[in-house]
C-alpha positions as CSV (number, residue, x, y, z in Angstrom):
1,X,116.5,84.9,123.3
2,X,114.5,88.4,123.2
3,X,114.4,90.2,119.9
4,X,113.7,93.8,119.6
5,X,112.6,95.6,116.3
6,X,113.1,99.3,116.0
7,X,111.1,101.5,113.6
8,X,113.2,104.7,112.6
9,X,111.6,107.3,110.4
10,X,113.8,109.2,108.1
11,X,113.3,112.7,106.3
12,X,113.1,111.8,102.9
13,X,114.6,115.0,101.8
14,X,117.8,115.1,103.8
15,X,117.9,111.7,104.7
16,X,117.8,112.7,108.6
17,X,116.2,110.5,111.2
18,X,112.9,112.0,112.4
19,X,112.7,112.2,116.1
20,X,109.7,114.4,116.9
21,X,107.4,116.5,115.1
22,X,107.7,114.7,111.6
23,X,104.9,113.9,109.3
24,X,103.9,112.7,105.8
25,X,103.2,115.0,103.4
26,X,100.6,114.2,100.6
27,X,100.5,116.5,97.5
28,X,99.8,116.3,93.8
29,X,101.3,118.0,90.9
30,X,100.5,117.9,87.2
31,X,98.0,115.1,88.0
32,X,100.5,112.8,89.8
33,X,100.0,111.9,93.5
34,X,103.2,112.4,95.8
35,X,104.0,111.4,99.3
36,X,106.8,112.5,101.1
37,X,108.2,111.9,105.0
38,X,109.6,115.3,106.4
39,X,111.3,116.5,109.7
40,X,109.2,119.4,111.2
41,X,111.8,121.9,109.8
42,X,111.6,120.7,106.2
43,X,107.6,120.4,106.4
44,X,107.7,124.2,107.7
45,X,109.8,125.0,104.5
46,X,107.3,123.0,102.3
47,X,104.4,124.7,103.8
48,X,106.2,127.9,103.4
49,X,107.2,127.5,99.9
50,X,103.6,126.4,98.6
51,X,101.7,129.1,100.7
52,X,101.5,131.7,97.7
53,X,100.5,129.1,95.2
54,X,97.8,127.6,97.3
55,X,96.6,131.1,98.4
56,X,96.1,132.1,94.9
57,X,94.8,128.5,93.4
58,X,91.3,127.2,93.2
59,X,90.1,124.3,95.2
60,X,89.2,121.4,92.9
61,X,88.5,118.7,95.5
62,X,89.5,116.6,98.4
63,X,88.1,117.3,102.0
64,X,89.7,119.4,104.9
65,X,90.9,117.4,107.6
66,X,89.5,118.9,110.9
67,X,91.9,119.6,113.6
68,X,94.8,119.1,111.7
69,X,98.3,120.3,111.3
70,X,98.9,122.9,108.5
71,X,99.7,120.2,106.1
72,X,96.7,117.9,106.7
73,X,96.9,114.5,108.1
74,X,99.5,113.2,110.8
75,X,102.3,111.0,110.0
76,X,100.7,107.4,110.3
77,X,103.9,105.7,110.8
78,X,104.7,108.2,113.5
79,X,101.5,107.6,115.4
80,X,101.7,103.9,114.9
81,X,105.2,103.9,116.4
82,X,104.0,106.1,119.2
83,X,101.0,103.9,120.1
84,X,103.2,100.7,120.0
85,X,105.5,102.5,122.4
86,X,102.6,103.3,124.8
87,X,101.0,100.1,124.5
88,X,98.1,101.2,122.7
89,X,96.7,98.5,120.4
90,X,95.9,99.5,116.8
91,X,96.1,97.7,113.8
92,X,99.0,98.1,111.6
93,X,96.8,99.0,108.6
94,X,93.6,101.2,107.6
95,X,92.6,104.2,109.5
96,X,93.8,105.1,112.7
97,X,91.0,105.7,115.4
98,X,90.4,109.6,116.2
99,X,91.0,109.1,119.6
100,X,94.5,107.6,119.3
101,X,95.4,110.5,116.9
102,X,94.1,113.0,119.8
103,X,96.2,111.1,122.3
104,X,99.2,111.3,120.2
105,X,98.6,115.3,119.9
106,X,97.9,115.6,123.6
107,X,101.4,114.0,123.9
108,X,103.1,116.8,122.2
109,X,103.5,115.1,118.9
């Protein structure tokens, strides 16, 4: 008997399934680190809400991620699921190779 495992990503804000364009957003507030999975619509709302505060703030650390979308790094869960569905072998943990992220983005994600 064959068995298939399906991973569905869900938006942490509205509990709707993330089909395309979702991402994991990492942020820090009052010294506490947070991470949230958002659909593209909610990620844009998050970006828009923070934009005036980010524009007026001083940068204190971190690094700029080259070639990234406006909120930073891609959703690693989505990249791994995409890679698996496209028969691209990557480890289930750790850094995702840049060429795989480039392929993911070139595919319209």
